[in-house]
N, C-alpha and C positions, 0 to 999 in steps of 0.2 A: 311284317311285310317282308317279301323277298324281292330284291332288286336284281334284274337280269339284264346283262349287256352282251351283245353279240356283234361280231364283225360282219361286214357285208360280203366279203369275198371268201373268207376262210371259215371253216367250221370250228371256230374258236369262240367260246363264250365264258362269262364269269358271273358269279352270283354273290350276293351279300345279304345278310338278314338284319333288319332294323326294326325298331319299335317306335310307334307314334303315340306319345302321351305327354301331357303337361306336368306329370309328376316326376320327381327325382328322389333318390335315396342317398343320404350322406352318412357314411359310417365313421364312428369315432371309437378308438380303442383305448380303454383305461385298464388299470391294473386289476380291479375287481369286477369290472363289468364292461360290456360293449353297449354303446348307444347308437340308434339309427334314427336319423331325422328325415321326415318326409317334407319336401318343399316343392314350391312351384318352380319349374325349371326356367321360366321366363323372367321371374323377378325375385326369387329367393324367399317368397312369403311362406312361412311354415303352415302346414296343413293340420289344423287342430281337429281332433275327433276322427281322424282317418282310421279305417279298419285294416289292420295288418295281419295277414295270415302267414306264419312262418313254418316251412317244412324243412326237415333236416335229418341227418343220420348221426348217431351217437357212437363215439369211439370207432371200433372196427365192425360194428353191427351193420347189417343190411336193412334192418327195419327202418321205415320212414316215420318220423314223429311229426306231429302238427301242434302248433301253439298259436293262440290268437292274442293280439294286443290292440289297444286304442291309444293314439298319440295324445300327448299332453299339450299344454298351452305353448310349448316351444316346438310342437310337431315331432316330439321325440318318443321313442319307446326304449326300454332298457332291458338288457338280458344279463342277469347276474351269473358270473362264472362259478364253476364248481370244479371238482376233480376230474371231470370228463372233458373230452374234446368234441367239438361239434363241426361236422363237415357237410359238404353238398347242401349248403343252406340256400334256399330260394324264398323270395318274398312275393306275395300277391297283395297289392295295396289297392284299396278302394276308398275314394273320397267323392261324395256326391255322385256325379255321372262319370267320373274319371276312374280309369283302372291302369295299373302298371305292374309289370313283372320284372323282378330284378334278381340276379344271381350271377355267378356262384360265389358264396361267401364261406369263410372259415373262422371259427372262434376257438382260440387256445384255451387250455384249462387254467384254472387258478393255481399258481405256484405257491401261494401262501407265503409271499415274501415278508419276512418279519424284519423289523428295524434292527440294524446291526449295533448292538450295545457292547460288543466285544472291544477289548483293548487291542489296538493295532500298533505294532512296532515297525519302525523303519530305521535304516542305517545309512549314513553318508560317510564316505572315506575320502580323505584328501592326502595325496602324496606330494613329495617335494618336486617331482617332475614326472614326465610320461615315458621316458626312455632311459635305460641304464646299460652299462657294460657288465659283463660277468665279474664278480668280486666286489662290486660297489655296494653301498648301503642304501636301502630304501627306507625313507622316513615317512611316517604316516600319522594321521590323526583321524579318529572316528567320532561321529556324533550320533547318538541314539535318541530317537524321538518316540513318543507314545501318543496315540489319539484315542479319545473317548468322546463319542457323540459330537463329532466335528470340532472338538477342542483339542489342540495339539500343543504339547510341552516337551521339555527334555525328560530323559529317563535316568535319574541318578541312582547310584547303588546297584547297578545291574551287572551281573557276571557275564562276560563276553569272552568267547574263545576266538583268538585271531590266528589264522594259519596262512602260511605261504605255500602256494602250489606252482609247480612248473607247467610247461606247455602241454605236457601229457596228463595233467591233473593230479600228479603225484604230490603228496604232502611232504614238504622239505623241512618245515619247522612250525612251531606253534607257541602261543603264549596265552595265559589266562589272566585277563585284566578286569578291572571294575571301574564303571563310569563314575566321574566325580559329580559335584553338585550342578555342573553345567551339562551333564549327560555326555561327557567326552572321555575318550581314551587316547593314549599316545604310545608309540613304540617304534621299533626299527627291526629290519631284517637284513642280514648280510647275504647277498646272492652268491651261489656257488661259483668257483672259478672255472670249473670244467663241466658245467651242465649244458643242457640244450638251450639254444636261443629261441626266441619267439615270444608269444603272448603268455606272460605269467599273470597270476592274480592273487590278491589277498582276500581271504574269505572270513567274514565275521559271522559267528554262529552262536545261537543260544536256544534254549527251549522255547522262549516266548518269541524271539525274533525269527526263528528259522535260520536261513542263511542268505547272505548277499555277497556277491563277488565284485571286486574292483580290479580292472585289468590294466596292465602296463607292459611295455616292450622291453625285452632284454636282447641286445644286439652287439656285435663287434663292429663299432663304427669309429670313424675318424672325426674328431671334434671340428666342426666347421670354423674356418678362420675369417671368411668374408661373405658378404652378400652382394648381389647385383640388382640394380633397379634402373628403370627408365625414368627420365624426367618428363613432367607434363608438357604437352604440346600446346603452345600458346599462339602460334602463327596461324594465319588463315590460308587454307589450301582449297583447290578444287581439282576435279579430275584432270588427268594428264600433266599436272604439275609434278615437279620433283620434290619429294618430301624428305626432310631430314629429321630423324629422331635421335636424341642424345641420351646416353646412359652412362652409368658409372659403376665401378666395382670398388667397394670400400671394405677394409677390414673392420671387424666389430669393435676394434679398439680405436677406430677413426682414421687410420692411415690408408693411403691409396694403394691399390693393387696395380702395379705398373707392368707393362710389356706382357699382358695376359692375352692369350689367343681367344678371339671372339668369332664363333661360327653362328651364322644367322640364316633365317628364312622368313619370307613374307608371304602370307596367305590372304586371299580376299573372299569375302562373303557380302551379301546385300541385304539391307533392311529398308522398310518403307515407313513413312510417318503414320501415326495412329489413325488419322482421318482417312488414310488410304483404305483401311479395312472396314470402314463403316458399311460399305455395300459389297465387299469382296471377302472371300475366304482367306484365312491366314496363309501367307506365302513363306515357304522355306526353301532357300537356295543352297546349293552345294558349295563347299569351300574349294578354292582352287589356288595352288601355289603359283606365284607369279615371279619370284626371284629368290635366289639364295647366294651366299657369298661368305667371305672371311675378312676380318680386320683384326686390330689389336688395340689395347688400351695405351694411353699416353702416360706421361709422368705424373698426371693428377688422377690416374685411374679412370679417365673418361674415354668414351668411344662414341662414334657416330655411324649411323647407317642411312644411306641414301637409296631411294627407290622411286620409280615413276608410278604415279597413282593411275594405273590403267583401269578403266571402267569395264563393267560387264555390258557388252553391246546389246544384250537382250532386255536390259532394264530401260523402260521408257522414261526419259528425263523429265517429261511433263508431270510425272507422279512424284518428283523430288526424291529419288532413291538415295540412300546413304550407304556408301561402300565401306565396310569394315576391313581394314588392313591389319592383320594380327602379325606382330613382329616377335619372333622367338629367338633369343640369343643365348647360346651356351658359352660361358666364360670359363676358361681354364688357366689357372695361374702357373707359375714356373715349377711348383711342387706337384702339379697334376690334379689339384682339387678343382672340381667343376661345379659351378652354380648356374642356374637358369633364370633368366628374366623374360617376362612376357608383357607386352604392351599392345594396345589397340589404337590405331589412328583412324578416325572417321573422316571420309572425304566424299563430297558429292558434287553435282553440277552447281549447287549452291554451297556457300561456305559458312552459313549461319542458320541457326534455328531460333524460333521465337515461341515462347509459351505464355499463355494468359492464365493467371491464377485469380479466381473469383469464387466466392461461396456458391454452392449449388442452389441455395435458397436465400433470398434477400427479403428481409422484413421491411415493408414500406414505412413502418412506424419509426424506423431509425432515420435520423436527419441526413446521414451521409454513409457511403459505402466505398471501400477502397478496392481498386483493381491493381494487381501487380503484374508488370510486364518484365519478362526475363529473356534477354537476348544473349546467346552464347555461340561460340564456334562449335563445330561438330564434335569436338573433343571435350566439351563441357566447360571451357574457360570463357569467362565473361568478356563480351565485346560490346561496345556502345553502338547503338543504332537509332535511327529516327524513322518515323512513319506515321500512319493514320490508324485510328481505332474507331470502329462503328458498332453500334448496338441496334439490332432490328427486333421489332416485335414479330414473332412468327404467327402465321395465319393458321389457326387450328381447323380441324374438321367442323362442319356445320352442325353435327349432332354426335352424341356419344356412340363410339364404335367398339365392338368386341374384337379381340385379336382374331386373325384368320385361323381356321382349323388346319389349314395347310398353306403352302406357298402359293402366291399368285401365279397364274399361268403366264408363260412367255407370250402367248398369243391368245387374246380373249376371244371366245366364241359367242359371248353374250354382250350386247351393248351396255354401256354404263347406266343408261336410263332404265332398261329392263331389269338389270341386276338390282338397282336400288329400289325398284318397286317390289321385287320379290324378297329381297334381303335388306331391309332398310337400315339395319344397324350392323352390317358387316362391311368391311373395307373392300373396295373394288380393286385397287392396285397398291396395297400396303400403305394407304394414306394415313393409317393410325400411327405409324412409326414416326418419331420425332424428326429424324433426319430427312424425311420426305415432305415436311411442311414447307410451304413457300414463304419467302421473305415478305414481311409487311413494311410498315413505315419505319424510317429511321427515328429513334427516340434520343439518340446521343451520338455525337461525333466530335472528335478532338485529334490533335496531333500529339506526338510524344517524342522524347529523346532520352533514351536510357542512360546516356552518358551523364546527364544532369539529374535525372530522377526516374526511378522505376515505378513510382506510385501515381495512379490517376484516381482522383476522388470524385465519386458520383454524388451529386447534390440534387435536391428537389425531386427525389424519386417518388414522393408521396402521390404525385399526379399520374404516375405511370399506371397503365392498365395491368391488373394482375394476370399472370400467365407465363408462358415460356418465351425466352429471348435467346438470341444467338449473338455472341460477341465475336467480331471479325477484326483481324489485324492484318495490315498490309505494310511491308517494308522491303528494303533491298539490301543485299550484302555489298561489300566494297567492289565487287565485280559487276554490279548492276543486275544481278539475278534476283528475281522476285522471291520474297519470303512471305508465307502466309501462316496464319494460325487461327483456329476457331475453337470456341467452347460454348456450352449452353448454361443458362441459369434460369431460375424460376423466381419471379417476384410475387409476393403474397402479402396479405393483410389478414390478421386474425379477426378483424371486424367484418370481413366479407361474408355476406349471407349465402352466397352461391359459390360453387366451384368454378374456377377459371377454365377456359379452353375446352369446354364440353367434355372433360375427362370422365371416363367411366367410373373410376374409383381412386381415392387417395386416403391415406391415414397419416396423421401427424401426432407427435407428443410434444408437450410444452417444454420438456427438458430431455437431455441425453441420459442423465442419471439422476438418482434421487437419494435422499437420506431419510431416516426415520422422522416422522412427523410432517413430511412433505405431503403434497397432494398432487397426484399425477392426473393430468388432463389429456385425454385421448380424443382427437377430433377425426370424425369420419365425414367424407363428402362424396357426392356423386351427382352427375348431371342427368342420371336416369332415375326412374322410379323403382327402387329396389329395397330389400330388407337385408340388413347385415346381422348375422348371428355371431355374437361375441361371447366366448367362453373364457373364464379366468381360471388358469391352472396354478395350483400351489401344492407342493408336496405330492405330486403325481395324481392329484384329484381335481375335478372340476368343482370349484367352490361357489361359482356364481355364473349365471347366464343372462345376457342382455339381448334384446331385439331392438336394433336401431333402424328406424324408418327414415328413408331418404327419398326426396322428390325434387331433384335439381336444387339440393340444399346441403347444409352442413348440420352435424349433430355431435354433441360431446357427451362423454361419460367421465366421471371423476372417481378416482380410486385413492383411498387413504393409505399411506405408507406407514408401517409400524416396524418395531424392532424385529418382529418375527419374519419380516420380509427381507432381512439381510441376505445377500446372495442373489436376490431378484426373484421374479416370477414371470409367467408367460401369458400373453394375451393371444388366444386363437380367434381368428375372424374368417368368416366364409360368406359368400354370396353367390347367387346365380343371376345372370342377366342375358337375355337374348340367346338362350340355349348354350350359354357359356358358364363355367363354374370356376371359381378361384377360392383356394383355401391357403392361408398363410398364418405365420406366427410372428410375434414381436416380443422380444425380451424387455421387460421393464427392469432396468439395471439398478440395483441397490447394493453398491459395493461395500465390502467390509472395510473397517479402518486400515490404513496402510501400516505395514510392519517393517518398513525399510529403515535401517540405521544409516546415519551419515558418518563417514570416516574422514575427518579433517586433518590436514598436515600441519604439524607444529614445527618439527625439524626434519628436513630431508634434503639430500644433495643429489643432483643428477650427474655429477662428475666426482670420481673418487681416485685417490692415489693408491697404487698397489701397496698392501700392507698397512694402510692407514686405519687408525682406531676411530670408530664412528659410534655416535649415540643418536638414534633417531627416536622421535616421539610423535604421537598422534592423539587425537581427541575423538571420542565416540559420543555421538548424540542420538537421541531418540527420534522417532518420526515427527515429533512436534518441536524438536530442538532441545528437549529436556535432558537432564543428566540421567545416565543409565549405568547399571552394573553389568558389564559384559566381559566375555572371554574372547581373546583375539588370537588367531593363528597368523603368524608372520613367516614368510618364506621367500627366499630369493635364489634364483638359479640362472645359469648361463642361457641367455635368450637365443643363442645360436642353435641350440638343440631343437628349437621350434621348426628349423628347416626339415628335421626328420619327423617330428611328431609334436604338434602344438600342445601346450599344457595350459588349461584354463579351469578354474574352479567354478562350479555351478552348485548353488545351494538354494533349494526351494522347499523348505520343510513343511510349509503350510499347504494342505491339500487345496485343490481348485474348488472353491466353494461357490463358483458361479452356477446358477440354476440352469439346468438343461431340461428341455421339454421331454415329457414321457408320453404325451398323448398326441395322436396323429389323426387328422381328418382325411377321409378318402371318398371322392365321388366318382372314381374312374368307371364303376359299373353303370353309371347313369349318364356320363358325359364322355366325350372323346370321339374317336373315329374307329371304323372297322375296315378291315382289308377284304378285298374281293378274293374269292377262290376261283382260280382259272382252270378251265377244262379244255382238252384238246389243244394243248399249248402249241405255239408257233414252233416251226422247225428250228432247232438250235444248231449253232455252228459246232463242228467237231472239236473236241477237246485236244489240246496239244499235250504231248507227253513231257512231263517235267524232267529235265536232264539233271542227273545227280553225278557229281564228280567225286573222285577219290579224295579222301582227307586223311590227315595224320591223326593217329590215336594218341592223344596227349596223356592218357592215364591219370586224369585229374589235375594236370598241370595247366595253369592258365595265367595270363598277364592281367593283374588287377589294376586298380587305380593307385594314385599317389606314388608312382615309381616303385611299387612293391611287386615282386615276383611271388605268386602264391603257389603253395604246394598243397596237395590233399592233406587235410589235418590242420593243425593250428600253427605249426611252425612257419616262419617267414624268413626270407633272405632279402636284405636291402639291395636295391639295384644302385650301388654306389661305385665310385671310381676305385679301381684297385690301388692299394697303397702298400708299399714295402714294409712300413712300420706304423704303428699307432702312436698317438701321444702317450706320454707316461700316465699310467693310472695311479692316482693318489687316493687311497681309501681313507675316508674321513668319517668322523662321527662325533657324538657328544662326548664331552670329557667324562670319563668313567671313574667310579670310585674303586679302590683296591679290591673290594669284595667282588666286583664284577668280573674279575679274572677267571673265576671258577664257573661262570655261567656257560650255558650251552652256546657254542660259538656261532650258531646260525640264527639266533634270536636274542633280542635284548629288549628289556622294558626300561623306558626312560624314567629315571628317578629324580633328575635335577633339571631345572630350567636354566640351562647354560648353553652358550654357543658351541659350534663345532671346534674340535681340536684334532690335529693329525694323530692317527693311531698307527701309521706306517713309519718305518724307520727311513731316515733320509739316506738316499743313495748318491748324493751329490759329492763332488770332490771336496776334500778338506784343504786344498791348496788355498792359501791366503792371497787374495788379490785386492789391491787397494781400490781399484776403479770399478770392478765388476762385482755385483752382488747377485749370486745365483738365486733364482726364484724357486721356492719349494712348495708354496701353497697354491696349487693349480686345481683345486677342487671345483667341481661343476655345480655344486650346491653351496652357496655362500653361508646360509644359516637356515634353520628350521626351528622356530619357536612355537610349539603347538598350544600352550595353555597360559598365555599372558593374560593378566586380569587388570581391569581398570581400577583406578583409585576412586575416592569419593567424588571427584570432579569429572570423572569419565576419561582421565588421561592415562596413557600407557606409553612406556618407553623401553628400549632395549639397546644393548651395545654389541658390537661385533668388530672383527678385524677384516678389512676388505681383502678379498683374495688377490693373488698376484697375477692371475691370468688376465691379459689385456683383451677385454671383450665387453659386450653389452649384457646387462643383467635385467631380469624381470622380477620386480618385487610384487608379491601378491599378499593381500590382507583379507582376512575373513573374520568378522565379528558376529557374535550372537549372544542373546540374553536367555534367561531361563524360560521366558515365554516365547522364545524363538523369533523375536524381532532380530533381523539380521541385515548384513550389508557386506558386499564384496567390492574391493577396489584394487587397481593395478597401477604401478609406476614403472618407469624405466630409468636406469642409470648406467654409467659406463666407467670402467677402470682404464685409465690411460696415464702415461708418464707426462710430466711437465715438458 
């Protein structure tokens, strides 16, 4: 058919082409074949024995080929792929007195994807930190893994070339190393004193591995001495109040930064509660600076910033807007070092928010169910509050409704009665949407006081009607402003024979995840009379197909879970109802056993004296708490360097073995909407010329993120405060044997499991002072032990001398076994004088 629409006054008209048929065609793409299912578009019933005539062109030929099929008991035909591509595919389908024409389709060729039985190698490199100065030593550890048929282990006895490259990719030095029984290597590189700064990298390379790069920064920087932070805001404020935020500047060693200059600014933006967007598009407001100023820290390193919480007058207070006031403070100490602290204070016409936490699905078979109420100020700090909580049963539509094919009009031209008679299963005014359902009877009501208890226990819910409910909370803040919260939940019973609330379709599984020898029960339900086509996908193939018949009822299928299902598999389900089609997939999760190692502390101190001899010990346990033989990497560096570039180890050697679907169902050529084509268009308004202004040519120079000024190429310049001199650079390393003196100066292979020792000559004064001891060990990496191994009980220990730099330190531990069970853990400690 052709649909023609024309205006009464202008010579403007539009046309669209449509087809009237009870048939529909659903395409499913597999690796070796494509299948096409013929169904009834009103209820999803497969059409058995339908005659399908397929016309197509092959590769780049213009010849039209024809092929005929007859649908099987699932209403499907199958087209086996070969080395050719098939295009301009059209189908003519005939079933009894019904005909349908569908196209255009395209079928890709068979790529003959063979299982990958090759051995795949990967490398992981861990350095002692992420940023260095020229002339310092980079310590590293590498772990090489190999994977065969989804089985991944370490790769012992493998020859690896390790090379250091500068910012321009030039090789500066290299080593030839062999992996140990745990598949690991270790080594160090001395950075050049007079080379380029920027992004350097370590490259691991071999015939089997190929190559992998690990990047780090080399910069001329001043070692940070302090950090600045804002304290949490615990007071209650509302708009137009004077807000005070408190901050502090503290040295990493724990002492206060006094008499430091503090320059600040306060900017405002607006947000709305989540329920505000249920019927509205998301709102994004511009940020506006409302105040700026200057102050200084006191004798305790503390400072305060006061500002008036001026609201945005355009924001309607009835919608409970929340104004975000972002305070940015730059703190500069007497030596010129600057640190920045940022905090956000949230203020509104109300001073409190409430949240209701309840499961989205509640099983009536359980005797009781808990609701948690959380009341906090706008800055996330808990405040006690009292109020009322009510639960209503929502009134659903009187019959199953399909989703609207387009938005409901603002002004209806058809009466509701006429609409319902012509389209009995389509919504008139979006009444199929949950947020538009009207409130029914109250099934539960109680008062609460979060100062005494945050938990409300629901009892005797067995008598509740299955279906959708809304939980509403009403309270007040200390200023008498109303505070509301809403959430939805569903009450169900597995013994229900029918679906609640006249819903068109639901799917449920009896568990969220499964283990081998479990049985997965999948329940389908509908208030309409429809047929669900269920396809089970494993290893990229459909291994089984079910037809589930529903008529205001529920139906189950049971699936046995075996060892071969580890990683999971996918259920594809599709149905048609009232000229509407839906196709979805659900993963049946069958996770592999966990491979996480537990790293437990036996001896560790979070405060150290400078120069103190320390022995720390840890215990490594397997995923089930068992004893394991593992190798441990232990390293500790100056945490203040995270101000420039954070340093964290990530180790995930096992590939993601979660199953991902390969097959997709598509009914878009049979369902959906079409656009009108307009002729003799209305007169358009004249276009305005876009004004282009002159701009600077930066020649590749731009300001990037993280306070970095970026130049074209790889080199970087830190946007740091100018300083007349840098801290003393103390080059440190492993204690070396006498034979190491003749080695290449730019590269070293670590031969002993020993802590650092200074390799630079002391330049301190030899004047003897009874009361003052000159600090010499100011290294930024306290130690780097790459290949510690556990004893028979899983214990490992090491000793070191605490550096004399007064600062905070980050300890990182990484343990792994030969089967690549692994674990990573971090601790913090500080060196400070008594």
